[in-house]
C-alpha positions as CSV (number, residue, x, y, z in Angstrom):
1,M,2.0,-9.6,-30.4
2,T,2.2,-11.0,-26.8
3,T,2.0,-8.3,-24.1
4,K,5.2,-7.9,-22.1
5,Y,4.6,-6.9,-18.5
6,Q,7.6,-5.0,-16.8
7,I,8.7,-5.6,-13.4
8,I,11.0,-2.9,-12.2
9,K,13.2,-3.0,-9.0
10,I,14.9,0.1,-7.9
11,G,16.2,1.5,-4.8
12,S,18.2,-0.7,-2.2
13,D,18.8,-4.4,-2.1
14,N,16.3,-6.5,-0.3
15,P,16.8,-10.2,1.1
16,F,13.3,-11.0,0.0
17,Y,13.4,-10.0,-3.5
18,K,14.3,-13.4,-5.2
19,E,11.4,-15.1,-3.1
20,V,9.0,-12.2,-4.4
21,L,10.2,-13.0,-7.9
22,D,9.9,-16.8,-7.6
23,T,6.3,-16.6,-6.2
24,L,5.4,-14.2,-8.9
25,Y,6.4,-16.6,-11.5
26,N,4.5,-19.4,-9.9
27,H,1.3,-17.4,-10.0
28,I,2.2,-16.3,-13.5
29,V,2.1,-20.0,-14.6
30,E,-1.0,-20.6,-12.6
31,L,-2.7,-18.0,-14.5
32,G,-1.8,-19.6,-17.7
33,L,0.6,-17.0,-18.8
34,A,4.3,-17.6,-20.3
35,K,7.1,-16.8,-17.9
36,E,8.5,-15.0,-21.0
37,S,5.6,-12.5,-20.6
38,I,7.4,-10.8,-17.8
39,V,10.4,-8.5,-18.2
40,E,12.6,-8.0,-15.1
41,I,14.2,-4.5,-15.2
42,D,16.7,-2.9,-12.8
43,V,19.2,-0.4,-12.8
44,N,21.6,-2.6,-15.0
45,N,19.3,-2.9,-18.1
46,F,16.7,-0.1,-17.6
47,K,18.0,2.0,-20.4
48,T,18.0,-0.9,-22.9
49,E,14.9,-2.6,-21.7
50,Y,12.4,0.0,-20.3
51,K,9.4,0.9,-22.5
52,G,7.4,3.8,-21.4
53,N,4.1,2.5,-22.9
54,A,4.1,-1.2,-21.7
55,P,2.4,-2.2,-18.6
56,T,4.7,-1.7,-15.8
57,F,4.8,-2.3,-11.9
58,C,7.8,-0.8,-10.0
59,L,9.0,-1.7,-6.6
60,Y,11.0,0.9,-4.6
61,F,12.8,-0.6,-1.9
62,G,13.9,1.9,0.8
63,N,16.4,1.9,3.5
64,D,17.3,3.2,6.9
65,S,20.3,5.3,5.9
66,G,18.5,8.2,4.1
67,S,20.7,7.7,1.2
68,F,18.3,6.9,-1.7
69,K,19.3,5.4,-5.0
70,N,18.0,5.5,-8.4
71,L,16.2,8.8,-8.2
72,D,17.0,9.6,-11.8
73,L,15.1,6.5,-12.9
74,L,12.4,7.1,-10.2
75,E,11.8,10.6,-11.9
76,I,11.4,8.9,-15.3
77,L,8.9,6.3,-14.0
78,I,7.0,9.1,-12.2
79,K,6.9,11.1,-15.4
80,D,5.5,8.1,-17.5
81,A,2.7,7.8,-14.9
82,N,3.7,4.2,-13.9
83,L,2.7,2.4,-10.8
84,I,5.4,2.5,-8.1
85,L,5.0,0.9,-4.8
86,P,7.2,2.0,-1.9
87,I,8.5,-1.0,0.2
88,V,9.8,-0.6,3.6
89,S,10.9,-2.9,6.3
90,D,8.8,-1.0,9.0
91,I,5.6,1.1,8.1
92,T,6.3,3.3,11.2
93,K,9.5,4.5,9.7
94,F,8.0,5.2,6.1
95,K,9.1,8.8,6.0
96,L,12.7,7.8,7.0
97,Q,13.0,4.9,4.6
98,I,11.4,6.3,1.4
99,P,12.3,9.4,-0.7
100,E,10.3,12.6,-0.6
101,E,9.1,12.0,-4.1
102,L,7.0,8.9,-2.9
103,A,5.9,10.6,0.3
104,N,2.3,10.6,-0.9
105,V,2.1,7.0,-2.0
106,N,0.6,4.5,0.2
107,G,3.6,2.1,1.2
108,F,4.0,-1.5,1.8
109,E,5.5,-3.2,4.8
110,L,7.7,-6.3,3.8
111,A,8.8,-7.4,7.0
112,T,8.5,-11.2,7.0
113,S,8.2,-13.9,4.4
114,N,4.4,-14.0,5.3
115,D,4.0,-10.7,3.5
116,I,5.5,-12.0,0.1
117,E,2.1,-13.6,-1.1
118,K,0.2,-10.3,-0.3
119,L,3.0,-8.2,-2.1
120,V,2.8,-10.6,-5.2
121,S,-0.8,-10.1,-5.3
122,C,-0.5,-6.2,-5.4
123,I,1.9,-6.6,-8.4
124,L,-0.6,-9.0,-10.1
125,E,-3.4,-6.7,-9.5
126,G,-1.5,-3.7,-10.7
127,L,-0.7,-5.3,-14.0
128,S,-4.5,-6.2,-14.4
129,L,-3.4,-10.0,-14.2
130,L,-5.8,-10.2,-11.2
131,R,-9.0,-8.4,-10.6
132,L,-8.7,-5.4,-8.4
133,S,-11.7,-6.5,-6.2
134,R,-10.5,-8.6,-3.6
135,R,-13.7,-10.8,-2.4
136,L,-13.6,-13.6,0.3
137,F,-16.5,-15.7,1.8
138,I,-16.0,-17.1,5.2
139,S,-18.0,-20.4,5.9
140,Y,-18.3,-21.5,9.4
141,K,-20.8,-23.1,12.0
142,R,-21.7,-20.2,14.4
143,D,-22.1,-22.4,17.6
144,E,-18.4,-23.8,17.0
145,S,-16.1,-21.0,15.6
146,S,-17.9,-17.7,15.6
147,T,-15.3,-15.9,17.6
148,V,-12.4,-17.0,14.9
149,A,-14.8,-16.0,12.0
150,I,-15.0,-12.6,13.5
151,Q,-11.3,-12.5,14.1
152,L,-10.6,-13.4,10.4
153,F,-13.3,-11.1,9.2
154,E,-11.6,-8.0,10.8
155,Q,-8.0,-8.9,10.1
156,L,-8.8,-9.9,6.2
157,E,-10.6,-6.6,5.8
158,K,-7.5,-4.8,7.2
159,N,-5.6,-6.6,4.4
160,G,-7.6,-5.2,1.7
161,F,-10.3,-7.9,1.3
162,D,-14.2,-7.4,0.9
163,V,-15.2,-10.1,3.2
164,F,-18.5,-11.8,3.4
165,L,-19.7,-12.9,6.7
166,D,-23.5,-13.7,7.3
167,T,-23.6,-11.9,10.6
168,H,-22.0,-8.6,9.3
169,S,-22.4,-8.4,5.5
170,I,-26.3,-8.8,4.8
171,R,-28.2,-5.6,5.3
172,P,-31.6,-5.5,6.9
173,G,-34.5,-6.2,4.5
174,E,-32.3,-8.2,1.9
175,P,-33.2,-11.7,1.1
176,F,-30.8,-13.8,3.0
177,Q,-30.3,-17.0,0.9
178,E,-30.4,-14.9,-2.4
179,E,-27.7,-12.6,-1.2
180,L,-25.6,-15.4,0.1
181,W,-25.5,-17.2,-3.3
182,H,-24.8,-14.0,-5.0
183,R,-21.8,-13.1,-2.8
184,M,-20.3,-16.6,-3.0
185,A,-20.7,-16.1,-6.9
186,D,-18.6,-13.1,-6.7
187,T,-16.0,-14.3,-4.3
188,D,-12.5,-15.1,-4.9
189,I,-11.9,-17.7,-2.3
190,V,-13.8,-19.4,0.5
191,V,-12.3,-19.8,3.9
192,L,-13.9,-22.9,5.4
193,L,-13.6,-23.2,9.3
194,N,-13.7,-26.8,9.4
195,T,-15.0,-27.5,13.0
196,P,-16.2,-31.2,14.1
197,G,-19.8,-30.3,13.4
198,F,-19.4,-28.3,10.2
199,L,-21.3,-30.6,8.0
200,N,-24.2,-31.1,10.4
201,S,-25.6,-27.8,9.3
202,N,-27.6,-27.7,6.2
203,W,-26.4,-24.2,5.4
204,T,-22.7,-25.2,5.7
205,T,-23.2,-28.1,3.6
206,Q,-24.9,-26.2,0.9
207,E,-22.0,-23.4,1.0
208,L,-19.5,-26.4,0.3
209,A,-21.5,-27.7,-2.2
210,K,-21.9,-24.3,-4.1
211,A,-18.3,-23.5,-3.8
212,N,-17.4,-26.7,-5.5
213,S,-20.0,-26.3,-8.2
214,M,-18.3,-22.9,-9.0
215,S,-14.8,-24.2,-8.8
216,I,-14.0,-21.6,-6.0
217,G,-10.9,-22.2,-4.1
218,I,-11.3,-23.3,-0.5
219,L,-8.9,-22.7,2.4
220,Q,-9.9,-25.3,5.0
221,V,-8.8,-24.2,8.4
222,I,-9.0,-27.5,10.3
223,W,-9.6,-27.7,14.0
224,P,-7.3,-29.9,16.3
225,S,-8.2,-33.6,16.2
226,H,-10.5,-33.0,13.2
227,K,-9.8,-34.1,9.6
228,L,-9.8,-32.6,6.1
229,E,-13.0,-32.4,4.5
230,R,-12.7,-34.3,1.3
231,D,-15.6,-33.0,-0.6
232,A,-13.5,-29.8,-1.3
233,E,-12.0,-30.1,-5.0
234,L,-9.6,-27.1,-5.0
235,S,-8.6,-26.9,-1.5
236,I,-5.7,-26.1,0.8
237,P,-5.5,-27.4,4.3
238,I,-4.4,-25.8,7.3
239,Q,-4.2,-28.2,10.2
240,L,-4.5,-26.3,13.4
241,S,-2.9,-27.5,16.7
242,I,-4.0,-26.6,20.2
243,S,-1.1,-24.1,20.6
244,D,-2.6,-22.0,17.7
245,F,-5.4,-21.0,20.0
246,G,-5.3,-18.5,22.8
247,N,-5.1,-20.1,26.2
248,N,-4.8,-23.6,24.3
249,I,-8.6,-23.7,24.2
250,F,-10.3,-24.6,20.9
251,K,-13.6,-26.4,21.9
252,D,-15.7,-23.3,22.7
253,P,-17.3,-20.8,20.2
254,T,-15.4,-18.1,22.0
255,S,-12.1,-19.7,21.5
256,Y,-9.8,-17.4,19.3
257,L,-6.7,-17.8,17.3
258,N,-3.1,-16.4,18.1
259,P,-2.0,-13.6,16.0
260,E,0.8,-15.7,14.5
261,T,-1.7,-18.0,13.2
262,I,-4.0,-15.3,11.8
263,S,-1.1,-14.0,9.8
264,K,-0.2,-17.5,8.3
265,I,-4.1,-18.0,7.3
266,I,-4.0,-14.6,5.4
267,S,-0.7,-15.5,3.6
268,Q,-2.4,-18.7,2.4
269,V,-5.5,-16.9,1.4
270,E,-3.2,-14.7,-0.9
271,S,-1.5,-17.8,-2.3
272,L,-4.7,-19.7,-3.1
273,R,-6.4,-16.7,-4.5
274,A,-4.6,-16.7,-7.9
275,R,-5.0,-20.4,-8.4
276,S,-8.8,-20.1,-7.5
277,L,-9.6,-17.2,-10.1
278,A,-7.2,-19.0,-12.7
279,S,-9.4,-22.3,-12.4
280,R,-12.6,-20.4,-12.7
281,Q,-11.4,-18.5,-15.6
282,D,-10.4,-21.7,-17.4
283,N,-13.7,-23.2,-16.7
284,I,-15.6,-20.3,-18.5
285,I,-13.2,-20.4,-21.4
286,T,-13.7,-24.2,-21.8
287,E,-17.4,-23.8,-21.7
288,F,-17.3,-21.2,-24.2
289,I,-14.9,-23.3,-26.5
290,A,-17.1,-26.2,-26.2
291,S,-20.3,-24.0,-27.3
292,S,-18.5,-22.7,-30.2
293,K,-17.6,-26.2,-31.4
294,R,-21.2,-27.3,-31.2
295,V,-22.4,-24.5,-33.3
296,G,-19.6,-24.8,-35.9
297,K,-17.6,-21.5,-35.0
298,K,-13.8,-21.4,-34.9
299,V,-12.2,-19.6,-32.0
300,D,-8.8,-18.6,-30.9
301,L,-7.4,-18.6,-27.3
302,Q,-4.8,-16.0,-27.2
303,S,-1.9,-15.9,-24.8
304,E,-3.5,-13.1,-22.6
305,K,-6.4,-15.5,-22.0
306,L,-8.6,-13.6,-24.4
307,I,-10.8,-15.3,-27.0
308,T,-11.0,-14.1,-30.7
309,I,-13.6,-15.0,-33.0
310,K,-14.6,-13.6,-36.6
311,R,-18.0,-12.3,-37.4
312,S,-19.7,-13.4,-40.7
313,D,-18.3,-10.2,-42.3
314,G,-14.6,-11.3,-41.3
315,K,-14.1,-8.6,-38.6
316,E,-12.8,-9.8,-35.2
317,L,-14.5,-9.8,-31.9
318,V,-12.8,-10.1,-28.6
319,I,-14.3,-12.1,-25.9
320,I,-13.0,-11.4,-22.3
321,P,-13.7,-14.0,-19.5
322,N,-14.8,-12.4,-16.5
323,I,-14.9,-13.9,-13.0
324,G,-17.6,-12.9,-10.8
325,V,-20.1,-10.1,-11.2
326,P,-19.1,-7.4,-13.8
327,Q,-18.9,-4.0,-12.7
328,A,-18.7,-0.6,-14.5
329,F,-14.9,-0.6,-13.6
330,T,-14.6,-4.0,-15.3
331,Y,-16.2,-2.8,-18.6
332,N,-13.6,0.2,-18.6
333,Q,-10.8,-2.0,-17.8
334,S,-11.6,-4.4,-20.5
335,E,-11.9,-1.7,-23.2
336,E,-8.3,-0.4,-22.1
337,L,-7.2,-3.8,-22.3
338,V,-8.4,-4.4,-25.9
339,A,-7.1,-1.2,-26.9
340,R,-3.5,-2.0,-25.6
341,I,-3.0,-5.4,-27.0
342,K,-5.1,-5.7,-30.0
343,S,-5.3,-4.0,-33.4
344,K,-7.7,-1.5,-34.2
345,N,-9.4,-4.0,-36.5
346,V,-11.3,-5.4,-33.5
347,A,-15.0,-4.8,-34.2
348,A,-16.5,-5.1,-30.7
349,A,-15.5,-6.5,-27.3
350,Y,-17.7,-8.8,-25.1
351,L,-17.4,-9.5,-21.4
352,L,-18.2,-13.3,-20.8
353,F,-19.7,-14.2,-17.4
354,D,-21.5,-16.7,-15.6
355,D,-25.0,-15.3,-14.5
356,R,-25.8,-18.4,-12.5
357,N,-26.5,-17.3,-8.6
358,I,-26.1,-13.8,-9.5
359,R,-29.0,-11.7,-8.2
360,E,-31.7,-10.7,-10.6
361,K,-31.5,-7.0,-9.9
362,W,-27.8,-7.2,-10.8
363,I,-28.6,-8.9,-14.0
364,K,-31.0,-6.1,-14.9
365,H,-28.2,-3.6,-14.1
366,L,-25.8,-5.3,-16.5
367,D,-28.4,-5.4,-19.3
368,W,-28.8,-1.6,-18.7
369,L,-25.0,-1.0,-19.0
370,D,-25.0,-3.0,-22.2
371,N,-27.1,-0.3,-23.7
372,Y,-24.8,2.5,-22.9
373,L,-21.2,1.1,-22.8
374,P,-19.0,0.1,-25.8
375,V,-18.0,-3.2,-24.1
376,K,-21.1,-5.6,-24.0
377,S,-21.7,-8.5,-21.8
378,I,-22.7,-12.3,-22.8
379,K,-24.2,-14.7,-20.3
380,I,-22.4,-18.1,-20.5
381,V,-25.7,-19.9,-20.4
382,K,-26.8,-18.0,-23.6
383,V,-23.5,-18.3,-25.6
384,E,-24.7,-20.8,-28.2
385,E,-27.8,-18.6,-28.8
386,W,-25.4,-15.5,-29.3
387,L,-22.8,-17.4,-31.5
388,R,-25.8,-18.4,-34.0
389,T,-26.3,-14.5,-34.5
390,I,-22.8,-13.4,-35.5
């Protein structure tokens, strides 16, 4: 049975809610899921539609009046241990705009349309439709855009991203190039600061090639009077103008972006992230299915983007495509996912991942985890070998 994901809206009316839903459905389609997998619930259909055991994300919209609505429904949702996100128009007024029942929950400020993509990402992460880790890689040429790179590093970290910036993210003693490719293999998106001399550097050229080979989405931030880099396959361009820079200066490595421009870039990062992860997931699924055909094994792709295959004894195996480097939490989350949407007839679950460019010390760690956890892992490069054994 197809999993139904519940989106619940309670509290006050909000002018951005329709746009939030439209953006959510756009990303649902990009992730390869049916729109019908989402059930919208509000005060009007709560009693007939709400199911306490279904994956749920609740948005509670606050107000300035202190007259809080739907507290009876809020009590039910809290009792059922659902994810509830308090939403305010001004985070400095959080205690005034949100009921006491949600006082200890970290709130979300929905002040402008630039905040919508970030909110939708929170919803998708809460429903386990996007991975919880939010990793980003900044590719830039130091002598042309170092100040902007640091600006983005700081602001993206404030927005919940684990940002890789070579000058800040590689600890002393670590092998530089090995760690660089490892972090790119585990990133959701690359922010490429496309300055006039970007491709004159061997490092930046290699970074662009690696991102393309791994189908990682690239947000190109293009300097004034410069052009889009056409070598990027999955790419969104942001063409900067002189007015996007402080004091209208952009030809200096110390040039910096205005706060409004930084905000727009972060919104685009959130938008591209779902598309990038979906593309990488599709690639690993396609590679697995092609390998299955070569060895004469029949597989089924489920609507939840899981792959099922039967062993020689007739029992079913579930294959979960994983983006980036599997973590211990990924194993646990995968086990919960299988338990929730599949019958107990499942014999075993496996995390499918691409080990290319992942550091050897991590591969050894994953092999160690396989000895102790119920969910095992499969390297995509060894899929055919594994398929012949089941």
